[in-house]
C-alpha positions in Angstrom: -16.4 6.0 52.3 -13.7 8.6 51.9 -10.9 6.0 52.0 -12.8 3.9 49.4 -13.1 6.9 47.0 -9.4 7.7 47.5 -8.4 4.1 46.8 -10.5 4.0 43.7 -9.0 7.3 42.5 -5.5 5.9 43.0 -6.4 2.7 41.1 -7.8 4.7 38.1 -4.6 6.8 38.0 -2.6 3.7 37.7 -4.5 2.9 34.5 -4.4 6.2 32.6 -6.0 4.8 29.4 -9.1 3.9 31.3 -9.0 7.0 33.6 -9.0 9.2 30.5 -11.6 7.2 28.7 -9.1 6.1 26.0 -8.2 2.6 24.8 -5.5 1.8 22.4 -6.4 0.0 19.2 -4.3 -3.0 20.3 -6.1 -3.2 23.7 -9.4 -3.0 21.9 -8.4 -5.8 19.5 -7.3 -7.9 22.4 -10.6 -7.3 24.2 -12.9 -7.8 21.3 -10.9 -10.3 19.2 -11.5 -8.3 16.1 -9.2 -6.2 13.8 -11.1 -3.6 11.8 -9.5 -3.3 8.4 -9.6 -0.4 5.9 -8.8 -1.5 2.4 -8.6 -0.4 -1.2 -9.5 -2.4 -4.3 -6.6 -2.9 -6.7 -6.2 -6.3 -8.3 -4.5 -8.6 -7.4 -3.8 -6.8 -4.0 -7.5 -6.8 -3.4 -10.3 -7.9 -5.7 -14.0 -7.3 -5.2 -16.6 -9.3 -7.2 -18.8 -6.8 -9.0 -21.9 -8.9 -8.5 -21.6 -10.3 -5.0 -19.2 -7.8 -3.4 -17.0 -10.7 -2.3 -13.4 -9.8 -1.5 -10.3 -11.8 -2.5 -6.7 -11.3 -3.4 -3.2 -11.1 -1.8 -4.0 -8.9 1.1 -7.3 -10.7 1.8 -5.5 -14.0 2.2 -2.5 -12.6 4.1 -4.6 -10.9 6.7 -7.0 -13.7 7.1 -4.1 -16.1 7.6 -2.6 -13.8 10.2 -6.0 -13.6 11.9 -6.3 -17.4 12.0 -2.8 -17.7 13.5 -3.6 -15.3 16.3 -7.2 -16.4 16.8 -8.4 -12.9 15.8 -11.3 -12.1 13.4 -10.5 -9.8 10.5 -13.4 -7.4 9.7 -13.2 -5.7 6.4 -14.8 -2.5 7.7 -14.3 0.2 5.1 -13.1 0.7 1.6 -10.8 3.7 1.1 -9.0 5.5 -1.7 -5.4 6.6 -2.1 -6.7 10.1 -1.3 -8.8 9.6 1.9 -7.2 6.8 3.8 -5.0 9.0 6.1 -7.9 11.1 7.6 -10.1 7.9 7.8 -7.4 6.3 9.9 -6.8 9.3 12.0 -10.5 9.4 12.9 -10.3 5.7 14.0 -12.8 4.3 11.6 -10.6 1.2 11.4 -7.5 -0.1 13.2 -5.2 -1.0 10.3 -5.0 -0.3 6.6 -4.9 -4.0 5.6 -3.9 -3.4 1.9 -0.3 -2.3 1.6 0.4 1.4 1.1 3.4 3.1 -0.5 5.2 4.7 2.4 7.1 8.0 2.3 8.4 10.4 4.9 5.7 13.0 4.7 3.0 10.3 5.4 5.1 9.0 8.3 4.4 12.3 10.1 0.8 11.1 10.4 0.8 7.3 10.4 3.2 4.4 11.1 4.2 1.7 8.6 4.8 -2.0 9.4 7.6 -4.1 8.0 7.2 -4.8 4.3 5.0 -7.7 3.1 6.9 -7.8 -0.2 8.4 -5.3 -2.7 8.0 -4.1 -6.2 10.3 -2.4 -8.6 9.1 0.8 -10.2 9.8 1.6 -13.8 9.1 4.4 -16.3 6.0 3.5 -18.3 5.1 4.9 -21.7 2.5 4.1 -24.4 3.5 1.0 -26.4 3.3 2.6 -29.9 4.9 6.0 -28.9 7.7 6.1 -31.4 9.5 8.9 -29.5 10.9 6.2 -27.2 13.3 3.5 -28.4 15.2 0.8 -26.7 18.0 3.3 -26.3 16.0 5.9 -24.5 17.1 6.4 -20.9 15.4 8.1 -17.9 17.9 11.0 -18.2 16.5 11.7 -21.7 13.1 12.5 -20.2 14.4 14.8 -17.5 13.4 18.0 -19.2 10.4 20.2 -19.7 9.5 18.6 -23.0 8.1 15.6 -21.2 5.2 15.3 -18.7 4.8 12.7 -16.0 1.5 11.7 -14.3 1.5 12.0 -10.5 -1.2 12.1 -7.9 -1.7 14.7 -5.2 -0.9 13.4 -1.7 0.6 10.3 -3.2 4.3 9.2 -3.1 4.3 9.1 -6.9 4.7 12.9 -6.7 7.8 12.7 -4.5 9.4 9.9 -6.5 8.8 11.6 -9.8 10.2 14.9 -8.6 13.3 13.0 -7.3 14.1 11.1 -10.5 13.0 13.7 -13.2 13.0 17.0 -11.4 13.0 19.0 -14.7 10.0 17.3 -16.2 6.5 18.7 -16.2 3.8 17.2 -14.0 0.2 16.3 -14.8 -1.2 16.1 -11.3 -4.3 14.0 -10.6 -6.6 14.8 -7.7 -6.2 12.9 -4.5 -9.3 10.8 -5.1 -8.4 9.8 -8.7 -8.6 6.1 -9.6 -5.5 4.0 -10.4 -6.6 3.7 -14.0 -6.5 7.4 -14.4 -2.7 7.3 -14.4 -2.6 5.3 -17.6 -5.6 6.9 -19.2 -3.7 10.2 -18.9 -1.0 8.7 -21.1 -3.5 7.2 -23.6 -5.3 10.5 -23.9 -1.9 12.2 -24.3 -2.3 14.5 -21.3 1.1 13.1 -20.2 4.0 11.1 -21.7 5.0 8.8 -18.9 4.3 7.5 -15.4 6.3 5.7 -12.8 4.6 2.4 -12.0 5.2 -1.2 -11.2 5.0 -4.3 -13.4 1.7 -5.5 -11.9 -0.1 -2.3 -12.8 1.1 -2.6 -16.4 0.2 -6.3 -16.7 -3.3 -5.6 -15.4 -3.8 -2.6 -17.6 -2.6 -4.4 -20.8 -4.8 -7.4 -20.0 -7.9 -5.2 -19.9 -6.9 -2.8 -22.6 -5.3 -4.7 -25.5 -5.9 -1.8 -27.9 -4.1 0.7 -25.8 -1.1 -1.1 -24.3 1.7 0.4 -22.3 5.3 -0.7 -21.9 8.3 -0.2 -19.7 10.8 2.4 -21.0 13.7 0.2 -19.9 12.9 -3.1 -18.3 16.5 -3.6 -17.2 16.6 -0.4 -15.1 14.1 0.3 -12.4 14.0 3.8 -10.9 13.0 2.9 -7.3 12.2 -0.1 -5.1 8.8 0.1 -3.5 7.9 -1.3 -0.1 4.4 -2.8 0.6 3.6 -2.4 4.3 0.4 -2.2 6.3 -0.4 1.0 8.2 -1.5 1.9 11.8 -2.0 5.1 13.6 0.9 6.9 15.2 1.5 5.8 18.7 0.1 2.3 18.3 3.4 0.7 19.0 1.9 -2.5 20.5 -0.2 -3.1 17.4 2.8 -2.3 15.2 4.9 -4.9 17.0 2.1 -7.5 16.8 1.7 -7.0 13.0 5.5 -7.0 12.4 5.9 -10.3 14.2 3.1 -11.8 12.1 4.6 -10.4 8.8 8.1 -11.6 9.6 6.8 -15.1 10.6 4.8 -15.4 7.4 7.8 -14.3 5.3 10.2 -16.7 7.1 7.8 -19.6 6.5 7.3 -18.6 2.9 3.5 -18.3 3.4 3.5 -14.8 1.8 5.5 -16.2 -1.1 2.9 -19.0 -1.6 0.1 -16.5 -1.5 1.8 -14.2 -4.0 2.3 -17.1 -6.4 -1.4 -17.8 -6.3 -2.3 -14.3 -7.4 0.6 -12.9 -9.4 0.2 -12.2 -13.1 3.5 -14.0 -13.6 4.1 -16.3 -10.6 7.4 -15.6 -8.9 8.1 -12.5 -11.0 5.5 -9.8 -10.6 6.5 -9.0 -7.0 9.8 -9.1 -5.2 10.1 -11.1 -1.9 11.5 -10.0 1.4 15.0 -11.5 1.6 15.6 -14.4 4.0 19.0 -14.3 5.7 19.3 -18.1 5.4 18.9 -17.9 1.6 22.1 -16.7 -0.1 
């Protein structure tokens, strides 16, 4: 009996994850055949039907395609906001944030980002009928305390804005604020401008024809935004698995095809990951 117990102890030590009662997210996914997804609703990245609750959109199709390729079920486990997704991930309520997040270095201390699904250019956005801004107005003209930019606490909009217009004032939204609150702050004149992508403006103008917004300078973007998925720190196997799937779907143009289905302007709203074979 003593020899049996000793042998069992040695075996358990050789599998520390089980000996400590821990299992990586990747190992659990391989065991159960299910990826638990956290997600946010932001058309066309992710849509939710108000009557049925049915989900659809870019991320929905990309992740379900990835799941089909790998014979893994995608479970849309929990809706999150831009303010609460990091603690939700750290408490392991889901395995992956399956709608792409805006990565920055402070967030990378807590989570890990995959390769980018696609990209988006960020521009300065102002109210359409604001006569203070002409076609000759440049970003540098707004870099002073006479102008206020909308940002969100705990969001990379804060760091980006501080980098490009460090002298401007900031109207800081709470971490749990909705995406529409950015633009409503401009319409209500709590702020003068915001840094956002074309999709956000297209969606807002479609739904708010009486309060349209416009790009300050459509020929000059202030930053290039990645759109990766997110996993917990230390989940290297899961990160590698997702990166392989993302790269394959970009190389086969499957992501491009999905984007064209949902983009406001097909082929123009989002920027594709470059293919080395296409020059």
